[in-house]
N, CA, C and O atoms as a Tripos MOL2 file, in Angstrom:
@<TRIPOS>MOLECULE
protein
  300   299    75     0     0
PROTEIN
NO_CHARGES

@<TRIPOS>ATOM
      1 N          11.6260   -3.1380    5.5670 N.3       1 MET1
      2 CA         10.3020   -2.9750    5.0160 C.3       1 MET1
      3 C          10.2870   -1.6710    4.2150 C.2       1 MET1
      4 O          10.5280   -0.6000    4.7710 O.2       1 MET1
      5 N          10.0060   -1.7570    2.9210 N.am      2 PRO2
      6 CA          9.8960   -0.5240    2.1340 C.3       2 PRO2
      7 C           8.7150    0.3170    2.6340 C.2       2 PRO2
      8 O           7.6430   -0.2180    2.9170 O.2       2 PRO2
      9 N           8.9170    1.6220    2.7390 N.am      3 THR3
     10 CA          7.8580    2.5270    3.1850 C.3       3 THR3
     11 C           7.6980    3.6590    2.1820 C.2       3 THR3
     12 O           8.6730    4.2790    1.7590 O.2       3 THR3
     13 N           6.4510    3.9150    1.8130 N.am      4 LEU4
     14 CA          6.1370    5.0360    0.9230 C.3       4 LEU4
     15 C           5.1890    5.9740    1.6450 C.2       4 LEU4
     16 O           4.1140    5.5570    2.0770 O.2       4 LEU4
     17 N           5.5700    7.2270    1.7810 N.am      5 ASP5
     18 CA          4.6620    8.2450    2.3100 C.3       5 ASP5
     19 C           4.0700    8.9340    1.0850 C.2       5 ASP5
     20 O           4.7110    9.7810    0.4630 O.2       5 ASP5
     21 N           2.8440    8.5600    0.7490 N.am      6 VAL6
     22 CA          2.2430    9.0720   -0.4920 C.3       6 VAL6
     23 C           1.4850   10.3850   -0.2900 C.2       6 VAL6
     24 O           0.8800   10.9030   -1.2290 O.2       6 VAL6
     25 N           1.5140   10.9170    0.9190 N.am      7 ARG7
     26 CA          0.7850   12.1670    1.1830 C.3       7 ARG7
     27 C           1.3300   13.3290    0.3660 C.2       7 ARG7
     28 O           0.5950   14.2710    0.0700 O.2       7 ARG7
     29 N           2.6000   13.2790    0.0000 N.am      8 GLU8
     30 CA          3.2020   14.3750   -0.7740 C.3       8 GLU8
     31 C           3.1910   14.1070   -2.2790 C.2       8 GLU8
     32 O           3.5960   14.9680   -3.0600 O.2       8 GLU8
     33 N           2.7370   12.9360   -2.6890 N.am      9 ILE9
     34 CA          2.6910   12.5790   -4.1110 C.3       9 ILE9
     35 C           1.3360   13.0020   -4.6690 C.2       9 ILE9
     36 O           0.3150   12.7410   -4.0320 O.2       9 ILE9
     37 N           1.2890   13.6490   -5.8420 N.am     10 PRO10
     38 CA         -0.0060   14.0180   -6.4280 C.3      10 PRO10
     39 C          -0.8780   12.7690   -6.6070 C.2      10 PRO10
     40 O          -0.3840   11.7310   -7.0460 O.2      10 PRO10
     41 N          -2.1690   12.8600   -6.2700 N.am     11 PRO11
     42 CA         -3.0480   11.6830   -6.3140 C.3      11 PRO11
     43 C          -2.9790   10.8370   -7.5970 C.2      11 PRO11
     44 O          -2.9780    9.6100   -7.4950 O.2      11 PRO11
     45 N          -2.9220   11.4300   -8.7930 N.am     12 PRO12
     46 CA         -2.8820   10.5660   -9.9860 C.3      12 PRO12
     47 C          -1.6200    9.7070  -10.0820 C.2      12 PRO12
     48 O          -1.5940    8.7140  -10.8090 O.2      12 PRO12
     49 N          -0.5740   10.0930   -9.3460 N.am     13 GLN13
     50 CA          0.6930    9.3590   -9.4130 C.3      13 GLN13
     51 C           0.8490    8.3340   -8.2900 C.2      13 GLN13
     52 O           1.7860    7.5360   -8.3060 O.2      13 GLN13
     53 N          -0.0520    8.3520   -7.3270 N.am     14 ARG14
     54 CA          0.1070    7.4890   -6.1520 C.3      14 ARG14
     55 C           0.0480    5.9990   -6.4890 C.2      14 ARG14
     56 O           0.9820    5.2580   -6.1840 O.2      14 ARG14
     57 N          -1.0520    5.5560   -7.1190 N.am     15 HIS15
     58 CA         -1.2030    4.1240   -7.3800 C.3      15 HIS15
     59 C          -0.1110    3.5840   -8.2980 C.2      15 HIS15
     60 O           0.4210    2.5080   -8.0220 O.2      15 HIS15
     61 N           0.2530    4.2850   -9.3900 N.am     16 PRO16
     62 CA          1.3560    3.7710  -10.2150 C.3      16 PRO16
     63 C           2.6570    3.6140   -9.4240 C.2      16 PRO16
     64 O           3.3660    2.6250   -9.6060 O.2      16 PRO16
     65 N           2.9820    4.5660   -8.5550 N.am     17 LYS17
     66 CA          4.2000    4.4890   -7.7420 C.3      17 LYS17
     67 C           4.1280    3.3000   -6.7780 C.2      17 LYS17
     68 O           5.1120    2.5820   -6.5970 O.2      17 LYS17
     69 N           2.9780    3.1020   -6.1730 N.am     18 ILE18
     70 CA          2.7920    1.9890   -5.2450 C.3      18 ILE18
     71 C           2.9490    0.6530   -5.9740 C.2      18 ILE18
     72 O           3.6440   -0.2440   -5.4950 O.2      18 ILE18
     73 N           2.3000    0.5260   -7.1310 N.am     19 HIS19
     74 CA          2.3900   -0.7200   -7.8990 C.3      19 HIS19
     75 C           3.8370   -0.9910   -8.3250 C.2      19 HIS19
     76 O           4.3090   -2.1270   -8.2610 O.2      19 HIS19
     77 N           4.5160    0.0390   -8.7500 N.am     20 GLU20
     78 CA          5.9200   -0.0980   -9.1810 C.3      20 GLU20
     79 C           6.7890   -0.5820   -8.0190 C.2      20 GLU20
     80 O           7.5970   -1.4960   -8.1810 O.2      20 GLU20
     81 N           6.6200    0.0250   -6.8690 N.am     21 THR21
     82 CA          7.4000   -0.3560   -5.6910 C.3      21 THR21
     83 C           7.0800   -1.7840   -5.2700 C.2      21 THR21
     84 O           7.9840   -2.5600   -4.9600 O.2      21 THR21
     85 N           5.8010   -2.1330   -5.2580 N.am     22 PHE22
     86 CA          5.3770   -3.4790   -4.8520 C.3      22 PHE22
     87 C           5.9670   -4.5330   -5.7890 C.2      22 PHE22
     88 O           6.4150   -5.5910   -5.3470 O.2      22 PHE22
     89 N           5.9590   -4.2330   -7.0740 N.am     23 GLU23
     90 CA          6.4680   -5.1730   -8.0800 C.3      23 GLU23
     91 C           7.9560   -5.4600   -7.8740 C.2      23 GLU23
     92 O           8.4120   -6.5750   -8.1250 O.2      23 GLU23
     93 N           8.7080   -4.4640   -7.4200 N.am     24 GLU24
     94 CA         10.1500   -4.6070   -7.2280 C.3      24 GLU24
     95 C          10.5090   -5.3700   -5.9490 C.2      24 GLU24
     96 O          11.6610   -5.7680   -5.7720 O.2      24 GLU24
     97 N           9.5540   -5.5730   -5.0760 N.am     25 MET25
     98 CA          9.8190   -6.2390   -3.7970 C.3      25 MET25
     99 C           9.9640   -7.7460   -3.9700 C.2      25 MET25
    100 O           9.4910   -8.3300   -4.9450 O.2      25 MET25
    101 N          10.6270   -8.3510   -3.0020 N.am     26 ASP26
    102 CA         10.7580   -9.8070   -2.9780 C.3      26 ASP26
    103 C           9.5730  -10.4220   -2.2540 C.2      26 ASP26
    104 O           8.9090   -9.7660   -1.4520 O.2      26 ASP26
    105 N           9.3190  -11.6800   -2.5460 N.am     27 SER27
    106 CA          8.2890  -12.4400   -1.8430 C.3      27 SER27
    107 C           8.5830  -12.4070   -0.3420 C.2      27 SER27
    108 O           9.7330  -12.5550    0.0720 O.2      27 SER27
    109 N           7.5490  -12.2160    0.4630 N.am     28 GLY28
    110 CA          7.7120  -12.1700    1.9110 C.3      28 GLY28
    111 C           7.9170  -10.7710    2.4680 C.2      28 GLY28
    112 O           7.8100  -10.5650    3.6760 O.2      28 GLY28
    113 N           8.2120   -9.8030    1.5960 N.am     29 GLU29
    114 CA          8.3700   -8.4230    2.0680 C.3      29 GLU29
    115 C           6.9970   -7.7750    2.2450 C.2      29 GLU29
    116 O           5.9930   -8.2550    1.7180 O.2      29 GLU29
    117 N           6.9770   -6.6860    2.9930 N.am     30 VAL30
    118 CA          5.7440   -5.9390    3.2530 C.3      30 VAL30
    119 C           5.9660   -4.4920    2.8660 C.2      30 VAL30
    120 O           6.9280   -3.8650    3.3090 O.2      30 VAL30
    121 N           5.0730   -3.9590    2.0380 N.am     31 LEU31
    122 CA          5.1300   -2.5490    1.6600 C.3      31 LEU31
    123 C           4.2730   -1.7570    2.6370 C.2      31 LEU31
    124 O           3.0780   -2.0130    2.7860 O.2      31 LEU31
    125 N           4.9060   -0.7850    3.3030 N.am     32 GLU32
    126 CA          4.1900    0.0690    4.2430 C.3      32 GLU32
    127 C           3.8700    1.3870    3.5390 C.2      32 GLU32
    128 O           4.7550    2.0470    2.9960 O.2      32 GLU32
    129 N           2.6010    1.7510    3.5580 N.am     33 ILE33
    130 CA          2.1640    2.9800    2.8970 C.3      33 ILE33
    131 C           1.5760    3.9250    3.9440 C.2      33 ILE33
    132 O           0.7230    3.5320    4.7400 O.2      33 ILE33
    133 N           2.0420    5.1730    3.9340 N.am     34 VAL34
    134 CA          1.5120    6.2120    4.8150 C.3      34 VAL34
    135 C           0.6430    7.1110    3.9450 C.2      34 VAL34
    136 O           1.0960    7.6330    2.9270 O.2      34 VAL34
    137 N          -0.6100    7.2870    4.3560 N.am     35 ASN35
    138 CA         -1.5580    8.0340    3.5370 C.3      35 ASN35
    139 C          -2.4280    8.9250    4.4230 C.2      35 ASN35
    140 O          -2.4420    8.7750    5.6450 O.2      35 ASN35
    141 N          -3.1480    9.8460    3.7990 N.am     36 ASP36
    142 CA         -4.0200   10.7550    4.5490 C.3      36 ASP36
    143 C          -5.4410   10.2140    4.6930 C.2      36 ASP36
    144 O          -6.2940   10.8580    5.3040 O.2      36 ASP36
    145 N          -5.6940    9.0280    4.1280 N.am     37 HIS37
    146 CA         -6.9980    8.3740    4.2620 C.3      37 HIS37
    147 C          -6.7820    6.8640    4.2300 C.2      37 HIS37
    148 O          -5.7210    6.3940    3.8200 O.2      37 HIS37
    149 N          -7.7790    6.1150    4.6580 N.am     38 GLU38
    150 CA         -7.6640    4.6590    4.5960 C.3      38 GLU38
    151 C          -7.6620    4.2370    3.1310 C.2      38 GLU38
    152 O          -8.5640    4.6090    2.3810 O.2      38 GLU38
    153 N          -6.6580    3.4630    2.7130 N.am     39 PRO39
    154 CA         -6.5270    3.1540    1.2850 C.3      39 PRO39
    155 C          -7.3870    1.9840    0.8180 C.2      39 PRO39
    156 O          -6.8770    1.0440    0.2090 O.2      39 PRO39
    157 N          -8.6950    2.0350    1.1000 N.am     40 LYS40
    158 CA         -9.5950    0.9510    0.6870 C.3      40 LYS40
    159 C          -9.6150    0.7620   -0.8310 C.2      40 LYS40
    160 O          -9.5280   -0.3760   -1.2910 O.2      40 LYS40
    161 N          -9.7280    1.8330   -1.6310 N.am     41 PRO41
    162 CA         -9.7240    1.6130   -3.0810 C.3      41 PRO41
    163 C          -8.4480    0.9190   -3.5570 C.2      41 PRO41
    164 O          -8.4960    0.0620   -4.4390 O.2      41 PRO41
    165 N          -7.3180    1.2870   -2.9780 N.am     42 LEU42
    166 CA         -6.0580    0.6410   -3.3400 C.3      42 LEU42
    167 C          -6.0730   -0.8300   -2.9320 C.2      42 LEU42
    168 O          -5.6060   -1.6890   -3.6810 O.2      42 LEU42
    169 N          -6.6050   -1.1200   -1.7530 N.am     43 PHE43
    170 CA         -6.7070   -2.5100   -1.3030 C.3      43 PHE43
    171 C          -7.4870   -3.3350   -2.3190 C.2      43 PHE43
    172 O          -7.0320   -4.4010   -2.7330 O.2      43 PHE43
    173 N          -8.6650   -2.8470   -2.7260 N.am     44 TYR44
    174 CA         -9.4970   -3.5960   -3.6710 C.3      44 TYR44
    175 C          -8.8250   -3.7230   -5.0370 C.2      44 TYR44
    176 O          -8.9330   -4.7570   -5.6970 O.2      44 TYR44
    177 N          -8.1400   -2.6780   -5.4510 N.am     45 GLU45
    178 CA         -7.4070   -2.7050   -6.7220 C.3      45 GLU45
    179 C          -6.2950   -3.7610   -6.6670 C.2      45 GLU45
    180 O          -6.1430   -4.5540   -7.5960 O.2      45 GLU45
    181 N          -5.5280   -3.7650   -5.5850 N.am     46 MET46
    182 CA         -4.4440   -4.7360   -5.4330 C.3      46 MET46
    183 C          -5.0150   -6.1580   -5.3650 C.2      46 MET46
    184 O          -4.4760   -7.0840   -5.9710 O.2      46 MET46
    185 N          -6.1000   -6.3140   -4.6260 N.am     47 GLN47
    186 CA         -6.7150   -7.6350   -4.4700 C.3      47 GLN47
    187 C          -7.1660   -8.1860   -5.8300 C.2      47 GLN47
    188 O          -7.0210   -9.3790   -6.0970 O.2      47 GLN47
    189 N          -7.7050   -7.3270   -6.6740 N.am     48 ALA48
    190 CA         -8.2230   -7.7490   -7.9690 C.3      48 ALA48
    191 C          -7.1400   -7.9440   -9.0210 C.2      48 ALA48
    192 O          -7.2590   -8.8180   -9.8800 O.2      48 ALA48
    193 N          -6.0740   -7.1310   -8.9600 N.am     49 GLU49
    194 CA         -5.1240   -7.0770  -10.0630 C.3      49 GLU49
    195 C          -3.7490   -7.6730   -9.7850 C.2      49 GLU49
    196 O          -3.0340   -8.0220  -10.7240 O.2      49 GLU49
    197 N          -3.3640   -7.7980   -8.5150 N.am     50 VAL50
    198 CA         -1.9910   -8.2110   -8.2030 C.3      50 VAL50
    199 C          -2.0170   -9.5800   -7.5240 C.2      50 VAL50
    200 O          -2.3620   -9.7090   -6.3490 O.2      50 VAL50
    201 N          -1.6480  -10.5830   -8.2920 N.am     51 GLU51
    202 CA         -1.7180  -11.9690   -7.8150 C.3      51 GLU51
    203 C          -0.8520  -12.2000   -6.5780 C.2      51 GLU51
    204 O          -1.2100  -13.0010   -5.7140 O.2      51 GLU51
    205 N           0.2790  -11.5070   -6.4860 N.am     52 SER52
    206 CA          1.2100  -11.7390   -5.3710 C.3      52 SER52
    207 C           0.8450  -10.9590   -4.1070 C.2      52 SER52
    208 O           1.5390  -11.0770   -3.0970 O.2      52 SER52
    209 N          -0.2330  -10.1620   -4.1410 N.am     53 PHE53
    210 CA         -0.6690   -9.4200   -2.9530 C.3      53 PHE53
    211 C          -1.3550  -10.3790   -1.9820 C.2      53 PHE53
    212 O          -2.2930  -11.0800   -2.3610 O.2      53 PHE53
    213 N          -0.8940  -10.4130   -0.7420 N.am     54 ASP54
    214 CA         -1.4470  -11.2670    0.3040 C.3      54 ASP54
    215 C          -2.5370  -10.5020    1.0520 C.2      54 ASP54
    216 O          -2.2910   -9.9360    2.1160 O.2      54 ASP54
    217 N          -3.7410  -10.4920    0.4860 N.am     55 ALA55
    218 CA         -4.8470   -9.7060    1.0390 C.3      55 ALA55
    219 C          -5.2470  -10.1570    2.4420 C.2      55 ALA55
    220 O          -5.7230   -9.3490    3.2390 O.2      55 ALA55
    221 N          -5.0580  -11.4360    2.7490 N.am     56 ASP56
    222 CA         -5.4540  -11.9520    4.0670 C.3      56 ASP56
    223 C          -4.6330  -11.3440    5.2010 C.2      56 ASP56
    224 O          -5.1060  -11.2670    6.3350 O.2      56 ASP56
    225 N          -3.4130  -10.9150    4.9050 N.am     57 ASN57
    226 CA         -2.5450  -10.3600    5.9400 C.3      57 ASN57
    227 C          -2.3740   -8.8450    5.8380 C.2      57 ASN57
    228 O          -1.4830   -8.2750    6.4680 O.2      57 ASN57
    229 N          -3.2240   -8.1970    5.0470 N.am     58 TYR58
    230 CA         -3.2380   -6.7370    4.9450 C.3      58 TYR58
    231 C          -3.6330   -6.1470    6.2970 C.2      58 TYR58
    232 O          -4.5160   -6.6720    6.9750 O.2      58 TYR58
    233 N          -2.9800   -5.0600    6.6810 N.am     59 GLU59
    234 CA         -3.3020   -4.3720    7.9400 C.3      59 GLU59
    235 C          -3.3270   -2.8740    7.6900 C.2      59 GLU59
    236 O          -2.6000   -2.3610    6.8390 O.2      59 GLU59
    237 N          -4.1660   -2.1820    8.4370 N.am     60 VAL60
    238 CA         -4.1590   -0.7200    8.3810 C.3      60 VAL60
    239 C          -4.4220   -0.1820    9.7800 C.2      60 VAL60
    240 O          -5.2520   -0.7170   10.5140 O.2      60 VAL60
    241 N          -3.7130    0.8740   10.1400 N.am     61 GLU61
    242 CA         -3.8840    1.5360   11.4320 C.3      61 GLU61
    243 C          -4.0610    3.0270   11.2050 C.2      61 GLU61
    244 O          -3.3790    3.6270   10.3750 O.2      61 GLU61
    245 N          -4.9770    3.6110   11.9460 N.am     62 ARG62
    246 CA         -5.1270    5.0760   11.9220 C.3      62 ARG62
    247 C          -4.2700    5.6160   13.0560 C.2      62 ARG62
    248 O          -4.5460    5.3650   14.2300 O.2      62 ARG62
    249 N          -3.2230    6.3630   12.6960 N.am     63 GLU63
    250 CA         -2.3100    6.8780   13.7130 C.3      63 GLU63
    251 C          -2.6150    8.3240   14.0950 C.2      63 GLU63
    252 O          -2.1820    8.7930   15.1480 O.2      63 GLU63
    253 N          -3.3530    9.0290   13.2480 N.am     64 ALA64
    254 CA         -3.7530   10.4110   13.5110 C.3      64 ALA64
    255 C          -4.9340   10.7170   12.5930 C.2      64 ALA64
    256 O          -5.3290    9.8820   11.7800 O.2      64 ALA64
    257 N          -5.4910   11.9160   12.7300 N.am     65 ALA65
    258 CA         -6.6590   12.2760   11.9240 C.3      65 ALA65
    259 C          -6.4080   12.0990   10.4270 C.2      65 ALA65
    260 O          -7.2790   11.6330    9.6930 O.2      65 ALA65
    261 N          -5.2170   12.4730    9.9860 N.am     66 GLU66
    262 CA         -4.9000   12.3570    8.5650 C.3      66 GLU66
    263 C          -3.6320   11.5310    8.3410 C.2      66 GLU66
    264 O          -2.8220   11.8290    7.4630 O.2      66 GLU66
    265 N          -3.4830   10.4820    9.1610 N.am     67 LYS67
    266 CA         -2.3340    9.5900    8.9820 C.3      67 LYS67
    267 C          -2.7640    8.1420    9.1660 C.2      67 LYS67
    268 O          -3.0580    7.6950   10.2740 O.2      67 LYS67
    269 N          -2.7910    7.4290    8.0590 N.am     68 PHE68
    270 CA         -3.0990    6.0080    8.0590 C.3      68 PHE68
    271 C          -1.8550    5.2650    7.5970 C.2      68 PHE68
    272 O          -1.2040    5.6820    6.6380 O.2      68 PHE68
    273 N          -1.5200    4.1690    8.2690 N.am     69 VAL69
    274 CA         -0.3860    3.3440    7.8810 C.3      69 VAL69
    275 C          -0.9460    1.9760    7.4960 C.2      69 VAL69
    276 O          -1.5290    1.2680    8.3170 O.2      69 VAL69
    277 N          -0.7500    1.6250    6.2190 N.am     70 ALA70
    278 CA         -1.2430    0.3610    5.6990 C.3      70 ALA70
    279 C          -0.0630   -0.5180    5.3240 C.2      70 ALA70
    280 O           0.9490   -0.0400    4.8120 O.2      70 ALA70
    281 N          -0.2100   -1.8060    5.5870 N.am     71 ARG71
    282 CA          0.8490   -2.7680    5.2520 C.3      71 ARG71
    283 C           0.3200   -3.7580    4.2220 C.2      71 ARG71
    284 O          -0.6480   -4.4790    4.4620 O.2      71 ARG71
    285 N           0.9860   -3.7710    3.0620 N.am     72 PHE72
    286 CA          0.6110   -4.6260    1.9380 C.3      72 PHE72
    287 C           1.6630   -5.7350    1.7990 C.2      72 PHE72
    288 O           2.7360   -5.4890    1.2470 O.2      72 PHE72
    289 N           1.3790   -6.9470    2.2870 N.am     73 PRO73
    290 CA          2.3580   -8.0280    2.1970 C.3      73 PRO73
    291 C           2.3880   -8.6710    0.8080 C.2      73 PRO73
    292 O           1.3730   -8.7420    0.1160 O.2      73 PRO73
    293 N           3.5570   -9.1280    0.4260 N.am     74 LYS74
    294 CA          3.7380   -9.8030   -0.8580 C.3      74 LYS74
    295 C           3.9810  -11.2860   -0.6030 C.2      74 LYS74
    296 O           4.8240  -11.6520    0.2160 O.2      74 LYS74
    297 N           3.2470  -12.1260   -1.3000 N.am     75 GLN75
    298 CA          3.3820  -13.5820   -1.1500 C.3      75 GLN75
    299 C           4.6550  -14.0650   -1.8080 C.2      75 GLN75
    300 O           4.9450  -15.2610   -1.7880 O.2      75 GLN75
@<TRIPOS>BOND
     1     1     2 1
     2     2     3 1
     3     3     4 2
     4     3     5 am
     5     5     6 1
     6     6     7 1
     7     7     8 2
     8     7     9 am
     9     9    10 1
    10    10    11 1
    11    11    12 2
    12    11    13 am
    13    13    14 1
    14    14    15 1
    15    15    16 2
    16    15    17 am
    17    17    18 1
    18    18    19 1
    19    19    20 2
    20    19    21 am
    21    21    22 1
    22    22    23 1
    23    23    24 2
    24    23    25 am
    25    25    26 1
    26    26    27 1
    27    27    28 2
    28    27    29 am
    29    29    30 1
    30    30    31 1
    31    31    32 2
    32    31    33 am
    33    33    34 1
    34    34    35 1
    35    35    36 2
    36    35    37 am
    37    37    38 1
    38    38    39 1
    39    39    40 2
    40    39    41 am
    41    41    42 1
    42    42    43 1
    43    43    44 2
    44    43    45 am
    45    45    46 1
    46    46    47 1
    47    47    48 2
    48    47    49 am
    49    49    50 1
    50    50    51 1
    51    51    52 2
    52    51    53 am
    53    53    54 1
    54    54    55 1
    55    55    56 2
    56    55    57 am
    57    57    58 1
    58    58    59 1
    59    59    60 2
    60    59    61 am
    61    61    62 1
    62    62    63 1
    63    63    64 2
    64    63    65 am
    65    65    66 1
    66    66    67 1
    67    67    68 2
    68    67    69 am
    69    69    70 1
    70    70    71 1
    71    71    72 2
    72    71    73 am
    73    73    74 1
    74    74    75 1
    75    75    76 2
    76    75    77 am
    77    77    78 1
    78    78    79 1
    79    79    80 2
    80    79    81 am
    81    81    82 1
    82    82    83 1
    83    83    84 2
    84    83    85 am
    85    85    86 1
    86    86    87 1
    87    87    88 2
    88    87    89 am
    89    89    90 1
    90    90    91 1
    91    91    92 2
    92    91    93 am
    93    93    94 1
    94    94    95 1
    95    95    96 2
    96    95    97 am
    97    97    98 1
    98    98    99 1
    99    99   100 2
   100    99   101 am
   101   101   102 1
   102   102   103 1
   103   103   104 2
   104   103   105 am
   105   105   106 1
   106   106   107 1
   107   107   108 2
   108   107   109 am
   109   109   110 1
   110   110   111 1
   111   111   112 2
   112   111   113 am
   113   113   114 1
   114   114   115 1
   115   115   116 2
   116   115   117 am
   117   117   118 1
   118   118   119 1
   119   119   120 2
   120   119   121 am
   121   121   122 1
   122   122   123 1
   123   123   124 2
   124   123   125 am
   125   125   126 1
   126   126   127 1
   127   127   128 2
   128   127   129 am
   129   129   130 1
   130   130   131 1
   131   131   132 2
   132   131   133 am
   133   133   134 1
   134   134   135 1
   135   135   136 2
   136   135   137 am
   137   137   138 1
   138   138   139 1
   139   139   140 2
   140   139   141 am
   141   141   142 1
   142   142   143 1
   143   143   144 2
   144   143   145 am
   145   145   146 1
   146   146   147 1
   147   147   148 2
   148   147   149 am
   149   149   150 1
   150   150   151 1
   151   151   152 2
   152   151   153 am
   153   153   154 1
   154   154   155 1
   155   155   156 2
   156   155   157 am
   157   157   158 1
   158   158   159 1
   159   159   160 2
   160   159   161 am
   161   161   162 1
   162   162   163 1
   163   163   164 2
   164   163   165 am
   165   165   166 1
   166   166   167 1
   167   167   168 2
   168   167   169 am
   169   169   170 1
   170   170   171 1
   171   171   172 2
   172   171   173 am
   173   173   174 1
   174   174   175 1
   175   175   176 2
   176   175   177 am
   177   177   178 1
   178   178   179 1
   179   179   180 2
   180   179   181 am
   181   181   182 1
   182   182   183 1
   183   183   184 2
   184   183   185 am
   185   185   186 1
   186   186   187 1
   187   187   188 2
   188   187   189 am
   189   189   190 1
   190   190   191 1
   191   191   192 2
   192   191   193 am
   193   193   194 1
   194   194   195 1
   195   195   196 2
   196   195   197 am
   197   197   198 1
   198   198   199 1
   199   199   200 2
   200   199   201 am
   201   201   202 1
   202   202   203 1
   203   203   204 2
   204   203   205 am
   205   205   206 1
   206   206   207 1
   207   207   208 2
   208   207   209 am
   209   209   210 1
   210   210   211 1
   211   211   212 2
   212   211   213 am
   213   213   214 1
   214   214   215 1
   215   215   216 2
   216   215   217 am
   217   217   218 1
   218   218   219 1
   219   219   220 2
   220   219   221 am
   221   221   222 1
   222   222   223 1
   223   223   224 2
   224   223   225 am
   225   225   226 1
   226   226   227 1
   227   227   228 2
   228   227   229 am
   229   229   230 1
   230   230   231 1
   231   231   232 2
   232   231   233 am
   233   233   234 1
   234   234   235 1
   235   235   236 2
   236   235   237 am
   237   237   238 1
   238   238   239 1
   239   239   240 2
   240   239   241 am
   241   241   242 1
   242   242   243 1
   243   243   244 2
   244   243   245 am
   245   245   246 1
   246   246   247 1
   247   247   248 2
   248   247   249 am
   249   249   250 1
   250   250   251 1
   251   251   252 2
   252   251   253 am
   253   253   254 1
   254   254   255 1
   255   255   256 2
   256   255   257 am
   257   257   258 1
   258   258   259 1
   259   259   260 2
   260   259   261 am
   261   261   262 1
   262   262   263 1
   263   263   264 2
   264   263   265 am
   265   265   266 1
   266   266   267 1
   267   267   268 2
   268   267   269 am
   269   269   270 1
   270   270   271 1
   271   271   272 2
   272   271   273 am
   273   273   274 1
   274   274   275 1
   275   275   276 2
   276   275   277 am
   277   277   278 1
   278   278   279 1
   279   279   280 2
   280   279   281 am
   281   281   282 1
   282   282   283 1
   283   283   284 2
   284   283   285 am
   285   285   286 1
   286   286   287 1
   287   287   288 2
   288   287   289 am
   289   289   290 1
   290   290   291 1
   291   291   292 2
   292   291   293 am
   293   293   294 1
   294   294   295 1
   295   295   296 2
   296   295   297 am
   297   297   298 1
   298   298   299 1
   299   299   300 2
@<TRIPOS>SUBSTRUCTURE
     1 MET1         2 RESIDUE 1 A MET
     2 PRO2         6 RESIDUE 1 A PRO
     3 THR3        10 RESIDUE 1 A THR
     4 LEU4        14 RESIDUE 1 A LEU
     5 ASP5        18 RESIDUE 1 A ASP
     6 VAL6        22 RESIDUE 1 A VAL
     7 ARG7        26 RESIDUE 1 A ARG
     8 GLU8        30 RESIDUE 1 A GLU
     9 ILE9        34 RESIDUE 1 A ILE
    10 PRO10       38 RESIDUE 1 A PRO
    11 PRO11       42 RESIDUE 1 A PRO
    12 PRO12       46 RESIDUE 1 A PRO
    13 GLN13       50 RESIDUE 1 A GLN
    14 ARG14       54 RESIDUE 1 A ARG
    15 HIS15       58 RESIDUE 1 A HIS
    16 PRO16       62 RESIDUE 1 A PRO
    17 LYS17       66 RESIDUE 1 A LYS
    18 ILE18       70 RESIDUE 1 A ILE
    19 HIS19       74 RESIDUE 1 A HIS
    20 GLU20       78 RESIDUE 1 A GLU
    21 THR21       82 RESIDUE 1 A THR
    22 PHE22       86 RESIDUE 1 A PHE
    23 GLU23       90 RESIDUE 1 A GLU
    24 GLU24       94 RESIDUE 1 A GLU
    25 MET25       98 RESIDUE 1 A MET
    26 ASP26      102 RESIDUE 1 A ASP
    27 SER27      106 RESIDUE 1 A SER
    28 GLY28      110 RESIDUE 1 A GLY
    29 GLU29      114 RESIDUE 1 A GLU
    30 VAL30      118 RESIDUE 1 A VAL
    31 LEU31      122 RESIDUE 1 A LEU
    32 GLU32      126 RESIDUE 1 A GLU
    33 ILE33      130 RESIDUE 1 A ILE
    34 VAL34      134 RESIDUE 1 A VAL
    35 ASN35      138 RESIDUE 1 A ASN
    36 ASP36      142 RESIDUE 1 A ASP
    37 HIS37      146 RESIDUE 1 A HIS
    38 GLU38      150 RESIDUE 1 A GLU
    39 PRO39      154 RESIDUE 1 A PRO
    40 LYS40      158 RESIDUE 1 A LYS
    41 PRO41      162 RESIDUE 1 A PRO
    42 LEU42      166 RESIDUE 1 A LEU
    43 PHE43      170 RESIDUE 1 A PHE
    44 TYR44      174 RESIDUE 1 A TYR
    45 GLU45      178 RESIDUE 1 A GLU
    46 MET46      182 RESIDUE 1 A MET
    47 GLN47      186 RESIDUE 1 A GLN
    48 ALA48      190 RESIDUE 1 A ALA
    49 GLU49      194 RESIDUE 1 A GLU
    50 VAL50      198 RESIDUE 1 A VAL
    51 GLU51      202 RESIDUE 1 A GLU
    52 SER52      206 RESIDUE 1 A SER
    53 PHE53      210 RESIDUE 1 A PHE
    54 ASP54      214 RESIDUE 1 A ASP
    55 ALA55      218 RESIDUE 1 A ALA
    56 ASP56      222 RESIDUE 1 A ASP
    57 ASN57      226 RESIDUE 1 A ASN
    58 TYR58      230 RESIDUE 1 A TYR
    59 GLU59      234 RESIDUE 1 A GLU
    60 VAL60      238 RESIDUE 1 A VAL
    61 GLU61      242 RESIDUE 1 A GLU
    62 ARG62      246 RESIDUE 1 A ARG
    63 GLU63      250 RESIDUE 1 A GLU
    64 ALA64      254 RESIDUE 1 A ALA
    65 ALA65      258 RESIDUE 1 A ALA
    66 GLU66      262 RESIDUE 1 A GLU
    67 LYS67      266 RESIDUE 1 A LYS
    68 PHE68      270 RESIDUE 1 A PHE
    69 VAL69      274 RESIDUE 1 A VAL
    70 ALA70      278 RESIDUE 1 A ALA
    71 ARG71      282 RESIDUE 1 A ARG
    72 PHE72      286 RESIDUE 1 A PHE
    73 PRO73      290 RESIDUE 1 A PRO
    74 LYS74      294 RESIDUE 1 A LYS
    75 GLN75      298 RESIDUE 1 A GLN
């Protein structure tokens, strides 16, 4: 499972990096993203713009005050 810890990436570069990584994945893979907040805006962006994003199987867990782990599955 590809994992991106975007907490160290400058905010303007986060979504482009995530989209690039997701695009390179194979169908059936899951992109795991570690972030300092719940990535709701990214979820809605992916849902609207990325046909291969499996929004029904999206998951997010809060593991600490500033650690959220989200899983973005690819159809």
